[in-house]
C-alpha positions as CSV (number, residue, x, y, z in Angstrom):
1,M,23.9,-1.3,-25.8
2,S,22.8,-4.9,-25.1
3,H,20.1,-4.5,-27.7
4,C,22.7,-3.4,-30.3
5,A,24.8,-6.4,-29.3
6,E,21.8,-8.7,-29.9
7,L,21.3,-7.3,-33.3
8,G,25.0,-7.6,-34.1
9,I,25.6,-3.8,-34.4
10,D,29.2,-2.9,-33.8
11,L,29.6,0.3,-31.8
12,S,33.4,0.4,-32.0
13,S,33.3,2.8,-34.9
14,L,30.5,5.0,-33.6
15,T,31.5,8.6,-33.8
16,S,28.2,10.6,-33.5
17,C,24.9,10.6,-31.6
18,G,21.8,12.5,-32.5
19,C,18.8,13.3,-30.3
20,D,16.6,16.2,-29.2
21,G,17.8,18.5,-26.4
22,T,15.7,17.2,-23.5
23,N,17.6,16.6,-20.3
24,T,16.9,12.9,-20.4
25,N,19.1,12.7,-23.5
26,T,21.7,15.4,-22.9
27,G,22.0,15.6,-19.1
28,R,25.7,16.0,-18.1
29,H,25.6,13.2,-15.4
30,S,22.8,10.8,-16.3
31,G,21.7,11.7,-19.8
32,V,21.6,9.0,-22.4
33,V,24.5,10.4,-24.4
34,A,26.7,10.9,-21.3
35,L,26.0,7.3,-20.2
36,L,26.8,6.0,-23.7
37,E,30.0,7.9,-23.8
38,R,31.1,6.5,-20.4
39,R,30.3,3.0,-21.6
40,L,32.3,3.5,-24.8
41,G,35.1,5.4,-22.9
42,R,35.2,8.2,-25.5
43,Q,33.4,11.4,-26.6
44,L,30.8,11.4,-29.4
45,Q,30.0,14.2,-31.8
46,R,26.7,15.5,-30.5
47,S,24.1,16.4,-33.1
48,I,21.2,17.8,-31.0
49,C,18.2,18.4,-33.2
50,C,18.0,21.9,-34.7
51,L,14.3,21.5,-35.5
52,H,13.6,20.9,-31.8
53,R,15.8,23.9,-30.9
54,I,14.0,26.4,-33.0
55,E,10.7,25.6,-31.2
56,L,12.1,26.5,-27.8
57,P,12.6,30.2,-28.4
58,F,9.1,30.5,-29.8
59,R,7.7,28.6,-26.8
60,H,9.4,31.0,-24.4
61,Y,8.3,34.0,-26.4
62,F,4.8,32.8,-26.5
63,T,4.5,32.1,-22.8
64,S,6.0,35.6,-22.0
65,L,3.2,37.2,-24.1
66,D,0.3,35.0,-23.4
67,G,1.0,32.9,-20.3
68,V,2.1,29.4,-19.5
69,T,0.5,26.2,-20.8
70,T,-1.9,24.4,-18.5
71,G,-1.8,20.9,-19.9
72,P,-0.6,18.7,-22.9
73,N,-2.7,20.8,-25.3
74,S,-4.2,23.7,-23.3
75,F,-3.2,27.2,-22.5
76,S,-3.9,29.8,-19.8
77,G,-4.0,32.9,-22.0
78,P,-6.5,34.2,-24.5
79,I,-4.3,33.7,-27.6
80,G,-3.4,30.1,-26.8
81,T,-7.0,29.3,-25.9
82,L,-8.4,30.6,-29.1
83,A,-5.5,29.1,-31.2
84,A,-6.2,25.7,-29.8
85,G,-9.8,25.8,-30.8
86,Q,-11.7,25.0,-34.0
87,L,-10.2,27.8,-36.2
88,H,-11.9,26.6,-39.4
89,L,-15.2,27.8,-37.9
90,L,-14.0,31.4,-37.6
91,K,-14.7,33.9,-40.3
92,P,-11.7,35.6,-42.1
93,R,-11.1,39.3,-41.3
94,K,-9.6,42.1,-43.2
95,F,-6.0,42.6,-42.1
96,T,-2.9,44.4,-43.2
97,P,-0.4,42.0,-44.9
98,L,2.7,41.1,-42.9
99,Q,6.0,41.5,-44.7
100,C,8.7,38.8,-45.0
101,P,11.7,40.4,-46.9
102,D,13.6,37.2,-47.4
103,F,10.6,35.1,-48.5
104,S,10.6,33.3,-51.9
105,K,7.9,30.9,-53.1
106,L,8.9,27.2,-53.0
107,P,9.2,25.4,-56.3
108,D,6.7,22.5,-57.0
109,D,9.4,19.8,-56.6
110,V,10.2,21.0,-53.1
111,L,6.5,21.4,-52.2
112,R,5.8,17.8,-53.1
113,K,8.4,16.6,-50.5
114,L,6.9,18.5,-47.6
115,S,4.8,16.8,-45.0
116,W,1.1,17.7,-44.7
117,D,1.8,20.0,-41.7
118,Q,4.6,21.7,-43.5
119,K,2.4,22.3,-46.5
120,V,-0.3,23.8,-44.3
121,L,2.2,26.1,-42.6
122,Y,3.6,27.2,-46.0
123,R,0.1,28.0,-47.3
124,H,-0.6,30.2,-44.3
125,V,2.8,31.9,-44.7
126,V,1.8,32.8,-48.3
127,A,-1.7,33.9,-47.3
128,V,-0.6,36.2,-44.4
129,Q,1.6,38.1,-46.9
130,S,-1.2,38.5,-49.4
131,G,-3.6,40.2,-47.1
132,T,-6.3,37.6,-47.9
133,L,-7.3,34.3,-46.3
134,P,-8.5,32.1,-49.2
135,P,-11.8,30.3,-48.5
136,E,-10.3,26.8,-49.1
137,L,-7.5,27.5,-46.6
138,A,-10.0,29.1,-44.1
139,S,-12.0,25.8,-44.1
140,T,-8.9,23.6,-43.8
141,E,-8.6,21.9,-40.4
142,I,-5.1,22.3,-38.9
143,G,-3.5,19.4,-36.9
144,P,-4.0,19.3,-33.2
145,V,-1.9,21.2,-30.7
146,C,1.0,19.3,-29.2
147,H,3.4,21.0,-26.8
148,S,6.2,18.6,-27.8
149,R,5.8,19.5,-31.5
150,W,4.8,23.1,-32.3
151,I,4.7,23.2,-36.1
152,T,0.9,22.9,-36.1
153,F,0.6,25.6,-33.5
154,Q,2.6,28.0,-35.8
155,S,-0.1,27.5,-38.5
156,R,-2.8,28.1,-35.9
157,I,-1.1,31.4,-34.9
158,L,-1.1,32.7,-38.5
159,R,-4.7,31.5,-39.0
160,L,-5.9,33.2,-35.9
161,F,-4.2,36.4,-37.0
162,M,-6.2,36.3,-40.2
163,S,-9.5,35.4,-38.5
164,S,-12.3,37.4,-36.7
165,G,-13.2,36.9,-33.1
166,V,-9.9,38.1,-31.6
167,L,-10.1,40.9,-29.0
168,K,-8.5,44.2,-30.1
169,S,-6.5,44.3,-26.9
170,V,-4.9,40.9,-27.9
171,L,-4.0,41.8,-31.5
172,P,-0.7,43.6,-30.9
173,K,0.7,40.5,-29.1
174,L,-0.8,38.2,-31.7
175,R,0.8,40.3,-34.4
176,K,4.3,39.9,-32.7
177,L,3.8,36.1,-32.7
178,A,2.7,36.0,-36.3
179,I,5.8,38.1,-37.3
180,Y,8.0,35.6,-35.4
181,V,6.5,32.6,-37.2
182,L,6.7,34.3,-40.6
183,N,10.2,35.7,-40.4
184,I,12.0,33.4,-38.0
185,Y,10.4,30.0,-37.4
186,F,9.3,29.2,-41.0
187,P,12.5,30.3,-42.7
188,M,14.6,28.4,-40.2
189,H,12.4,25.3,-40.4
190,M,12.9,25.2,-44.2
191,N,16.6,26.1,-44.0
192,I,17.3,23.2,-41.5
193,K,15.3,20.8,-43.7
194,Y,17.2,21.6,-46.8
195,E,20.6,22.5,-45.3
196,S,20.4,19.4,-43.1
197,S,24.0,18.2,-42.8
198,I,25.7,18.4,-39.4
199,V,28.2,20.6,-41.2
200,N,25.5,23.3,-41.4
201,G,24.4,23.0,-37.8
202,C,26.5,25.9,-36.4
203,V,25.7,28.0,-39.5
204,N,22.0,27.4,-38.9
205,L,22.3,28.5,-35.3
206,F,24.0,31.7,-36.3
207,K,21.3,32.5,-38.8
208,E,18.6,31.9,-36.2
209,I,20.3,34.4,-33.8
210,S,20.6,36.9,-36.6
211,L,16.9,36.6,-37.5
212,I,15.8,37.0,-33.9
213,K,17.9,40.2,-33.5
214,K,16.5,41.5,-36.8
215,F,12.8,40.9,-36.4
216,V,12.2,41.1,-32.6
217,K,12.4,44.8,-32.1
218,S,12.2,45.0,-28.3
219,K,15.7,44.6,-26.7
220,A,14.2,43.1,-23.6
221,E,12.3,40.5,-25.6
222,Q,15.4,39.8,-27.7
223,E,17.4,39.0,-24.6
224,F,14.7,36.8,-23.2
225,I,14.4,34.8,-26.4
226,L,18.2,34.5,-26.8
227,C,18.5,33.3,-23.2
228,S,16.5,30.2,-24.1
229,L,19.0,29.4,-26.9
230,Q,21.9,29.4,-24.5
231,G,20.5,26.3,-22.9
232,N,20.4,24.5,-26.2
233,S,23.6,25.8,-27.8
234,Y,25.1,22.4,-28.7
235,F,26.0,23.6,-32.2
236,A,28.1,26.4,-30.7
237,H,30.3,23.8,-29.0
238,P,33.9,23.7,-30.4
239,H,33.4,20.3,-31.9
240,N,30.5,21.5,-34.1
241,V,32.1,24.9,-34.8
242,L,35.2,23.3,-36.1
243,I,33.2,20.9,-38.3
244,S,31.3,23.8,-39.8
245,M,34.6,25.6,-40.4
246,L,36.1,22.6,-42.2
247,G,33.0,22.6,-44.5
248,D,33.2,26.3,-45.2
249,E,33.6,27.6,-48.8
250,S,36.4,29.9,-47.7
251,Y,39.9,28.4,-47.8
252,V,41.0,30.8,-45.0
253,I,38.2,29.5,-42.6
254,R,39.1,25.9,-43.5
255,K,42.8,26.6,-42.9
256,M,42.0,28.1,-39.4
257,A,40.1,24.9,-38.4
258,I,42.8,22.7,-39.8
259,D,45.5,24.5,-37.8
260,I,43.5,24.3,-34.6
261,I,42.8,20.6,-35.0
262,Q,46.4,19.8,-36.1
263,D,47.6,21.7,-33.0
264,L,45.3,19.6,-30.8
265,R,46.8,16.5,-32.4
266,N,50.4,17.7,-31.9
267,L,49.7,18.4,-28.3
268,H,48.2,14.9,-27.9
269,V,45.1,16.5,-26.3
270,E,42.7,13.9,-25.0
271,S,39.8,14.7,-22.7
272,Q,40.7,14.1,-19.1
273,S,37.0,13.9,-18.4
274,L,33.9,12.9,-20.5
275,D,31.9,15.7,-18.9
276,Y,30.3,17.9,-21.6
277,Y,29.9,21.6,-21.0
278,L,27.9,23.9,-23.2
279,P,29.7,27.0,-24.4
280,K,28.8,30.6,-23.5
281,V,27.3,31.8,-26.7
282,N,28.6,35.1,-28.1
283,F,25.3,36.6,-29.3
284,N,27.2,39.5,-30.7
285,A,29.3,37.3,-33.0
286,A,29.9,38.6,-36.6
287,S,30.0,35.1,-38.0
288,Y,29.2,31.6,-36.9
289,S,32.9,30.9,-36.2
290,E,32.8,33.4,-33.4
291,L,29.8,32.0,-31.6
292,C,32.1,30.2,-29.2
293,S,35.2,31.9,-27.7
294,M,38.1,29.6,-28.5
295,I,41.5,30.8,-27.4
296,K,45.0,29.3,-26.8
297,K,46.2,29.7,-23.2
298,D,49.4,28.2,-21.8
299,D,49.9,26.2,-24.9
300,R,46.4,24.6,-24.6
301,W,43.2,25.4,-26.6
302,V,40.3,26.3,-24.3
303,Y,36.8,27.7,-24.7
304,L,34.5,29.7,-22.5
305,T,31.7,27.6,-21.0
306,F,28.2,28.8,-20.0
307,M,29.5,28.9,-16.4
308,D,32.1,31.5,-17.4
309,S,34.9,28.9,-16.8
310,L,37.5,27.6,-19.2
311,E,37.4,24.1,-20.5
312,Y,39.9,22.3,-22.7
313,I,39.1,21.8,-26.3
314,T,39.5,18.3,-27.8
315,E,39.5,17.2,-31.4
316,P,36.0,16.7,-32.9
317,P,35.2,12.9,-32.9
318,L,34.2,13.1,-36.6
319,T,37.7,14.3,-37.7
320,K,39.8,11.7,-35.9
321,H,41.7,9.4,-38.3
322,L,41.0,11.9,-41.2
323,D,43.8,13.4,-43.3
324,L,43.3,17.1,-42.7
325,S,45.4,18.1,-45.7
326,N,42.5,16.9,-47.9
327,F,40.4,19.9,-46.7
328,L,42.9,22.4,-48.0
329,L,41.5,21.8,-51.5
330,Q,38.0,20.7,-50.7
331,Q,35.2,21.2,-48.1
332,F,34.5,18.7,-45.5
333,T,31.1,17.0,-46.1
334,S,28.9,14.6,-44.0
335,D,25.7,12.8,-44.5
336,L,25.0,13.0,-40.7
337,P,21.9,15.3,-40.2
338,C,21.6,18.2,-37.9
339,H,18.0,17.2,-37.0
340,T,16.4,14.0,-35.8
341,Q,13.0,14.2,-37.5
342,S,13.3,10.8,-39.0
343,V,13.9,9.3,-35.5
344,E,10.8,11.1,-34.1
345,R,8.8,9.7,-37.1
346,M,9.8,6.2,-36.1
347,V,8.8,6.9,-32.5
348,K,5.3,7.5,-33.7
349,I,5.4,4.4,-35.9
350,T,6.7,2.3,-33.0
351,T,3.9,3.6,-30.8
352,E,1.3,2.7,-33.4
353,A,2.8,-0.8,-33.8
354,S,2.8,-1.4,-30.1
355,K,-0.9,-0.7,-29.8
356,K,-1.7,-3.2,-32.5
357,V,0.5,-6.1,-31.4
358,C,-0.6,-8.0,-28.3
359,G,1.5,-10.4,-26.2
360,R,5.3,-10.6,-26.3
361,V,7.2,-7.8,-28.0
362,N,9.0,-10.1,-30.5
363,Q,9.1,-10.8,-34.2
364,S,5.4,-9.7,-34.7
365,T,6.2,-6.2,-33.5
366,E,9.4,-6.1,-35.4
367,G,7.7,-7.3,-38.6
368,M,5.0,-4.6,-38.3
369,L,7.7,-1.9,-37.8
370,I,9.5,-3.1,-41.0
371,V,6.3,-3.0,-43.0
372,K,5.3,0.5,-41.8
373,G,8.9,1.8,-42.3
374,R,8.8,0.6,-45.9
375,S,5.3,2.2,-46.4
376,E,6.6,5.5,-45.1
377,R,9.6,5.5,-47.4
378,N,7.3,4.8,-50.4
379,K,5.0,7.7,-49.7
């Protein structure tokens, strides 16, 4: 906050905070967001990165099938060990194409906007459905393995599935992972990128749950994967559920959200504590609006937390000072994103700048960041 003050940034109108779901950021007692809220004396709308969230279930699923990781870019199991190697040196094999019922090819204008890693993953998604690994793709080197960013590893899983040198005893597990990448991870990654408003955050979470239940056939594996989502269920919190409901195409859904928020205003409900509790996710919900159990009890709106306790619902920080009647006729919209990929990109740029600038971290560092930031935007 002192840095913001030095730059003349006014935090009095700050309503939202975005970050990934690591405990350093989201911890209830000493996380960055909690500390910021206490300093400001009010709650913030939490937009916890959806792109980070969709990697967590895959990571849990992978370790359950192949074993835990053993280092920043190494694995203990046969699939991870092979996938982390030089896959472009492996020969393609004959394989039965995998099916992705909801897949549709991306138009050229969308493809041009993808990063290199996203393009590589897309090409592998197309190839694994065709039954053939094209020679030019087989010789393409995939980005290195990084346990904090799994998109390159998704491409490696699909490449390994289409390559020779894999033991037959491992293929059934590898096939399960490839199906997950094809039918769950890739569609969700693209959906979050292009339905990126915070208004879509809860809807994206519901879609992810639906895809897991559809394509992971084992009930035990389903429960294991969904359990990992419970710990990152920020977009099932009442604040975010109500925001999504206000942005719904249905007048009925918008009216439900308006009535709840107006009721909170009439009751003058303010948080007695800034403690933030994740909801207990209803994984059997028929729609996104049912992911969190919100009920009115003793004239107060409450929701069920992950600890099976009831916590008071407060008005979403984003809707305070807004005229709710406007949303009877139109949907709520917001430019705030449901992912923080741009922030992660700047972390990389900052790291590169720090390595190139010696001495005091001052105007020289800041100048390099500005130049690199402009360069990234012009790409």
